[in-house]
Backbone as CSV, one residue per row, in Angstrom:
resi,resn,N_x,N_y,N_z,CA_x,CA_y,CA_z,C_x,C_y,C_z
1,MET,128.947,84.706,-123.902,128.260,83.661,-123.175,127.364,84.264,-122.092
2,ASN,127.889,85.243,-121.353,127.140,85.883,-120.290,125.887,86.579,-120.836
3,ARG,126.034,87.197,-122.018,124.891,87.862,-122.663,123.814,86.853,-123.033
4,LEU,124.231,85.699,-123.490,123.294,84.653,-123.870,122.504,84.165,-122.660
5,VAL,123.142,84.027,-121.529,122.464,83.608,-120.296,121.434,84.662,-119.889
6,HIS,121.820,85.937,-119.966,120.890,87.018,-119.631,119.712,87.054,-120.596
7,LEU,119.992,86.847,-121.862,118.924,86.843,-122.863,117.948,85.702,-122.611
8,ARG,118.469,84.518,-122.325,117.598,83.373,-122.021,116.755,83.648,-120.778
9,SER,117.345,84.222,-119.760,116.614,84.552,-118.532,115.511,85.559,-118.829
10,PHE,115.831,86.554,-119.629,114.858,87.568,-120.001,113.692,86.943,-120.760
11,VAL,113.986,86.077,-121.712,112.942,85.402,-122.493,112.073,84.541,-121.583
12,LEU,112.679,83.832,-120.648,111.908,83.013,-119.704,110.982,83.866,-118.844
13,VAL,111.460,85.022,-118.410,110.621,85.928,-117.633,109.442,86.402,-118.471
14,LEU,109.683,86.768,-119.721,108.600,87.216,-120.598,107.571,86.111,-120.825
15,ILE,108.031,84.906,-121.062,107.117,83.778,-121.270,106.304,83.530,-120.008
16,THR,106.952,83.560,-118.862,106.250,83.354,-117.590,105.181,84.423,-117.377
17,LEU,105.520,85.676,-117.633,104.547,86.761,-117.486,103.371,86.584,-118.439
18,ALA,103.652,86.181,-119.660,102.579,85.960,-120.636,101.647,84.847,-120.182
19,VAL,102.212,83.764,-119.684,101.400,82.638,-119.210,100.573,83.057,-117.998
20,LEU,101.206,83.759,-117.061,100.482,84.185,-115.867,99.358,85.155,-116.201
21,SER,99.597,86.085,-117.104,98.539,87.032,-117.453,97.407,86.339,-118.185
22,ALA,97.708,85.328,-118.976,96.660,84.593,-119.673,95.824,83.780,-118.695
23,CYS,96.435,83.332,-117.611,95.744,82.494,-116.631,95.076,83.307,-115.536
24,SER,95.338,84.590,-115.472,94.886,85.364,-114.330,93.542,86.052,-114.543
25,LYS,92.806,85.653,-115.541,91.487,86.247,-115.729,90.620,85.908,-114.533
26,GLN,89.959,86.915,-114.036,89.097,86.730,-112.882,87.653,86.878,-113.338
27,ALA,86.852,85.880,-113.066,85.443,85.947,-113.426,84.756,87.013,-112.580
28,ALA,83.927,87.794,-113.234,83.120,88.765,-112.497,82.117,87.994,-111.643
29,PRO,81.775,88.522,-110.492,80.797,87.817,-109.658,79.440,87.767,-110.358
30,ASN,78.724,86.694,-110.151,77.401,86.561,-110.755,76.373,87.212,-109.841
31,VAL,76.311,88.525,-109.920,75.401,89.283,-109.073,74.148,89.680,-109.851
32,SER,73.088,89.877,-109.101,71.835,90.381,-109.654,71.495,91.673,-108.930
33,PHE,70.761,92.524,-109.600,70.378,93.795,-109.001,69.095,94.277,-109.652
34,THR,68.480,95.253,-109.028,67.275,95.881,-109.559,67.606,97.337,-109.810
35,ASP,67.343,97.800,-111.036,67.663,99.191,-111.347,66.600,100.125,-110.752
36,LEU,66.786,101.409,-110.932,65.877,102.396,-110.342,64.481,102.348,-110.938
37,LYS,64.340,101.699,-112.085,63.028,101.568,-112.723,62.325,100.278,-112.303
38,GLY,63.023,99.460,-111.490,62.425,98.220,-111.012,62.734,97.001,-111.860
39,THR,63.604,97.137,-112.858,63.966,96.018,-113.725,65.059,95.186,-113.068
40,LYS,64.823,93.882,-112.969,65.842,92.972,-112.410,66.757,92.520,-113.525
41,ILE,68.044,92.458,-113.214,69.028,92.020,-114.204,70.210,91.386,-113.472
42,SER,70.940,90.549,-114.182,72.138,89.945,-113.603,73.292,90.116,-114.584
43,LEU,74.499,90.025,-114.067,75.659,90.096,-114.963,75.672,88.893,-115.902
44,GLU,75.136,87.780,-115.450,75.046,86.583,-116.301,74.239,86.897,-117.567
45,GLN,73.182,87.669,-117.430,72.354,88.047,-118.578,73.094,88.956,-119.556
46,LEU,74.128,89.617,-119.088,74.870,90.553,-119.935,76.061,89.905,-120.645
47,LYS,76.271,88.607,-120.422,77.352,87.925,-121.146,77.106,88.074,-122.639
48,GLY,78.200,88.228,-123.381,78.103,88.508,-124.808,78.235,89.989,-125.094
49,LYS,78.238,90.795,-124.037,78.433,92.237,-124.159,79.647,92.633,-123.314
50,VAL,80.252,93.736,-123.668,81.290,94.320,-122.836,80.551,95.158,-121.788
51,VAL,80.944,95.022,-120.522,80.208,95.676,-119.440,81.158,96.500,-118.586
52,MET,80.723,97.710,-118.273,81.410,98.532,-117.283,80.538,98.553,-116.038
53,VAL,81.146,98.272,-114.892,80.461,98.363,-113.608,81.195,99.439,-112.818
54,ASN,80.453,100.471,-112.428,81.044,101.623,-111.765,80.424,101.801,-110.379
55,PHE,81.262,101.679,-109.336,80.817,101.974,-107.975,81.069,103.455,-107.731
56,TRP,80.029,104.154,-107.301,80.104,105.601,-107.183,79.214,106.076,-106.040
57,ALA,79.286,107.371,-105.749,78.430,107.994,-104.748,78.207,109.451,-105.129
58,THR,77.048,109.954,-104.770,76.754,111.355,-105.075,77.633,112.304,-104.267
59,SER,78.168,111.832,-103.149,79.046,112.659,-102.316,80.504,112.608,-102.757
60,CYS,80.797,111.827,-103.754,82.168,111.656,-104.259,82.404,112.666,-105.380
61,THR,83.286,113.646,-105.131,83.512,114.704,-106.127,84.123,114.155,-107.416
62,THR,84.993,113.160,-107.306,85.585,112.567,-108.510,84.518,111.829,-109.312
63,CYS,83.615,111.148,-108.615,82.523,110.434,-109.295,81.655,111.413,-110.093
64,VAL,81.290,112.504,-109.446,80.448,113.511,-110.086,81.193,114.130,-111.266
65,ALA,82.492,114.388,-111.090,83.292,115.014,-112.149,83.468,114.093,-113.357
66,GLU,83.573,112.777,-113.122,83.794,111.861,-114.243,82.494,111.460,-114.954
67,MET,81.356,111.730,-114.349,80.093,111.254,-114.896,79.810,111.747,-116.322
68,PRO,80.086,113.002,-116.681,79.864,113.406,-118.082,80.678,112.560,-119.074
69,GLU,81.921,112.206,-118.716,82.741,111.348,-119.587,82.196,109.927,-119.630
70,MET,81.662,109.454,-118.511,81.053,108.122,-118.483,79.825,108.093,-119.403
71,ILE,79.047,109.156,-119.366,77.874,109.256,-120.237,78.318,109.234,-121.702
72,LYS,79.331,110.031,-122.036,79.840,110.067,-123.419,80.360,108.700,-123.852
73,THR,81.064,108.025,-122.954,81.593,106.689,-123.258,80.448,105.728,-123.538
74,TYR,79.448,105.731,-122.684,78.287,104.862,-122.873,77.597,105.167,-124.216
75,GLU,77.361,106.442,-124.473,76.664,106.822,-125.709,77.484,106.480,-126.953
76,LYS,78.793,106.559,-126.857,79.666,106.258,-127.989,79.675,104.769,-128.334
77,TYR,79.612,103.903,-127.317,79.811,102.464,-127.538,78.595,101.583,-127.275
78,HIS,77.524,102.131,-126.750,76.370,101.297,-126.406,75.803,100.552,-127.619
79,ALA,75.665,101.232,-128.728,75.102,100.596,-129.927,75.986,99.460,-130.443
80,GLN,77.271,99.485,-130.064,78.207,98.439,-130.493,78.268,97.275,-129.510
81,GLY,77.570,97.408,-128.361,77.534,96.291,-127.422,78.054,96.573,-126.034
82,LEU,78.261,97.839,-125.676,78.704,98.175,-124.328,77.486,98.362,-123.423
83,GLU,77.518,97.741,-122.267,76.526,97.987,-121.216,77.247,98.649,-120.056
84,TYR,76.511,99.403,-119.279,77.091,100.166,-118.183,76.147,100.080,-116.997
85,VAL,76.693,99.721,-115.847,75.909,99.634,-114.622,76.574,100.522,-113.578
86,ALA,75.857,101.539,-113.127,76.350,102.440,-112.089,75.731,101.985,-110.767
87,ILE,76.582,101.553,-109.839,76.113,101.043,-108.555,76.410,102.083,-107.482
88,ALA,75.348,102.671,-106.936,75.510,103.654,-105.869,75.825,102.924,-104.567
89,MET,76.795,103.430,-103.850,77.251,102.809,-102.610,76.133,102.777,-101.563
90,ALA,76.247,101.841,-100.637,75.215,101.616,-99.622,74.960,102.858,-98.760
91,TYR,75.973,103.668,-98.541,75.817,104.852,-97.694,75.179,106.035,-98.415
92,ASP,74.999,105.927,-99.722,74.432,107.023,-100.505,72.915,107.044,-100.323
93,PRO,72.345,108.159,-99.862,70.894,108.203,-99.674,70.155,107.977,-101.003
94,PRO,69.206,107.052,-101.024,68.497,106.741,-102.274,67.891,107.958,-102.964
95,ASN,67.353,108.906,-102.197,66.753,110.082,-102.832,67.819,110.945,-103.520
96,TYR,69.047,110.966,-103.008,70.135,111.693,-103.660,70.481,111.025,-104.994
97,VAL,70.545,109.679,-104.968,70.873,108.924,-106.183,69.797,109.143,-107.244
98,LEU,68.544,109.044,-106.837,67.439,109.242,-107.773,67.472,110.656,-108.353
99,ASN,67.674,111.656,-107.507,67.750,113.040,-107.968,68.909,113.233,-108.937
100,PHE,70.078,112.698,-108.609,71.250,112.822,-109.484,70.981,112.161,-110.832
101,THR,70.412,110.973,-110.785,70.125,110.216,-112.014,69.162,110.977,-112.911
102,GLU,68.144,111.553,-112.318,67.142,112.291,-113.103,67.675,113.624,-113.607
103,THR,68.331,114.405,-112.747,68.787,115.728,-113.171,69.925,115.648,-114.189
104,ARG,70.761,114.603,-114.102,71.860,114.435,-115.058,71.443,113.568,-116.250
105,GLN,70.214,113.074,-116.205,69.668,112.218,-117.270,70.632,111.085,-117.617
106,LEU,71.015,110.328,-116.594,71.925,109.212,-116.818,71.254,108.180,-117.716
107,PRO,71.875,107.863,-118.858,71.232,107.003,-119.854,71.419,105.506,-119.606
108,PHE,72.202,105.153,-118.607,72.535,103.748,-118.373,71.852,103.250,-117.102
109,THR,72.064,101.985,-116.816,71.473,101.342,-115.651,72.090,101.895,-114.365
110,VAL,71.238,102.303,-113.442,71.668,102.767,-112.126,70.965,101.905,-111.086
111,THR,71.729,101.439,-110.121,71.168,100.613,-109.058,71.729,101.045,-107.711
112,LEU,71.015,100.690,-106.671,71.426,100.994,-105.302,71.967,99.732,-104.645
113,ASP,73.075,99.870,-103.951,73.640,98.752,-103.204,73.194,98.910,-101.745
114,PHE,71.908,98.653,-101.505,71.307,98.909,-100.199,72.088,98.320,-99.027
115,ASP,72.503,97.077,-99.160,73.126,96.384,-98.030,74.632,96.184,-98.191
116,GLY,75.211,96.722,-99.252,76.648,96.607,-99.465,77.102,95.282,-100.052
117,LYS,76.155,94.415,-100.401,76.530,93.090,-100.907,77.134,93.143,-102.310
118,LEU,76.725,94.114,-103.129,77.321,94.225,-104.463,78.786,94.635,-104.337
119,ALA,79.061,95.624,-103.490,80.450,96.054,-103.263,81.263,94.894,-102.686
120,GLN,80.671,94.141,-101.788,81.341,92.985,-101.190,81.679,91.957,-102.270
121,SER,80.760,91.720,-103.185,80.955,90.726,-104.244,82.120,91.057,-105.171
122,PHE,82.400,92.340,-105.327,83.486,92.778,-106.205,84.794,92.996,-105.449
123,GLY,84.903,92.437,-104.253,86.157,92.551,-103.505,86.104,93.575,-102.396
124,ASP,84.918,93.796,-101.858,84.723,94.721,-100.744,85.178,96.133,-101.109
125,ILE,84.551,96.679,-102.121,84.864,98.023,-102.621,84.555,99.063,-101.552
126,LYS,85.531,99.888,-101.262,85.367,100.981,-100.291,85.606,102.344,-100.941
127,LEU,86.503,102.383,-101.935,86.872,103.643,-102.572,86.028,103.902,-103.806
128,THR,85.603,105.150,-103.955,84.861,105.536,-105.149,85.598,106.669,-105.827
129,PRO,85.529,106.711,-107.154,84.923,105.697,-108.015,85.845,104.485,-108.194
130,THR,85.239,103.340,-108.313,85.936,102.122,-108.716,85.145,101.540,-109.871
131,THR,85.829,101.326,-110.983,85.174,100.862,-112.202,85.829,99.582,-112.685
132,PHE,85.001,98.636,-113.089,85.474,97.366,-113.641,85.053,97.290,-115.102
133,LEU,85.960,96.816,-115.945,85.622,96.516,-117.333,85.589,95.006,-117.454
134,ILE,84.472,94.490,-117.939,84.227,93.052,-118.021,84.077,92.664,-119.481
135,ASP,84.775,91.598,-119.887,84.719,91.171,-121.286,83.429,90.397,-121.578
136,LYS,83.264,90.016,-122.826,82.043,89.342,-123.276,81.824,87.983,-122.622
137,GLN,82.908,87.387,-122.111,82.805,86.087,-121.448,82.522,86.227,-119.954
138,GLY,82.462,87.462,-119.458,82.169,87.678,-118.048,83.395,87.740,-117.163
139,ASN,84.568,88.016,-117.744,85.807,88.123,-116.977,86.186,89.586,-116.767
140,ILE,86.639,89.886,-115.571,87.129,91.235,-115.288,88.481,91.384,-115.977
141,ILE,88.577,92.372,-116.854,89.837,92.566,-117.563,90.581,93.816,-117.106
142,LYS,89.883,94.710,-116.405,90.549,95.918,-115.914,89.756,96.482,-114.745
143,LYS,90.494,96.951,-113.747,89.893,97.626,-112.597,90.526,99.005,-112.486
144,TYR,89.692,100.010,-112.398,90.163,101.381,-112.230,89.725,101.871,-110.859
145,VAL,90.653,102.361,-110.069,90.324,103.029,-108.822,90.629,104.494,-109.066
146,GLY,89.611,105.323,-108.979,89.753,106.720,-109.364,89.288,106.896,-110.799
147,LYS,89.429,108.096,-111.282,88.990,108.425,-112.638,89.907,107.757,-113.662
148,PRO,89.335,107.001,-114.604,90.184,106.367,-115.621,90.727,107.388,-116.613
149,GLU,91.804,107.005,-117.278,92.297,107.776,-118.417,91.392,107.367,-119.575
150,PHE,90.496,108.244,-119.974,89.427,107.859,-120.894,89.917,107.447,-122.278
151,SER,90.994,108.018,-122.773,91.488,107.602,-124.091,91.956,106.142,-124.032
152,GLN,92.629,105.761,-122.953,93.059,104.368,-122.796,91.866,103.447,-122.577
153,LEU,90.908,103.904,-121.785,89.689,103.118,-121.560,88.974,102.878,-122.886
154,HIS,88.864,103.892,-123.707,88.194,103.751,-125.002,88.922,102.759,-125.899
155,GLU,90.245,102.798,-125.895,91.017,101.828,-126.684,90.735,100.408,-126.232
156,LEU,90.667,100.208,-124.918,90.401,98.884,-124.374,88.971,98.428,-124.709
157,ILE,88.022,99.331,-124.599,86.633,99.001,-124.956,86.552,98.612,-126.431
158,GLU,87.175,99.423,-127.283,87.137,99.129,-128.724,87.756,97.768,-129.025
159,ALA,88.864,97.452,-128.379,89.508,96.145,-128.603,88.575,95.017,-128.156
160,GLN,87.909,95.194,-127.024,87.013,94.147,-126.523,85.761,94.000,-127.405
161,LEU,85.278,95.103,-127.923,84.102,95.031,-128.803,84.412,94.305,-130.115
162,ARG,85.674,94.360,-130.535,86.078,93.696,-131.785,86.200,92.177,-131.623
163,VAL,86.390,91.725,-130.390,86.608,90.275,-130.143,85.327,89.509,-130.347
């Protein structure tokens, strides 16, 4: 009898967690930005695609170290519907960002958060790198603070691209 009570409690906890996780999708903020080439874009325009938004800085050693993997990830999945937006933090000098983007030949969208409003919109981001994975409906499905485990990130991207 005691085992049955524990089993029922366990099942109720699992059901509750499943319901809460299904209800806890957070919509990505509807932000607009201008990339380094002068093109205006909004996250609303990217609905229907899986989107990675990465807050970074040229002075962040982890950001610089993860960038080759970010490039590989973008190149691997872009043709399947992945978009990537690299948002340089407000304190990052624009000429440093431009130089980094050009010398590393970053293939994805890079933008400057001049006034910090983009970081504010995503929950007042202070730590870099911070990366968000956004589903095709515009919901944040994963937040990474620090360098992601790329094999797990790739699995999640592939699952989202299949939906």
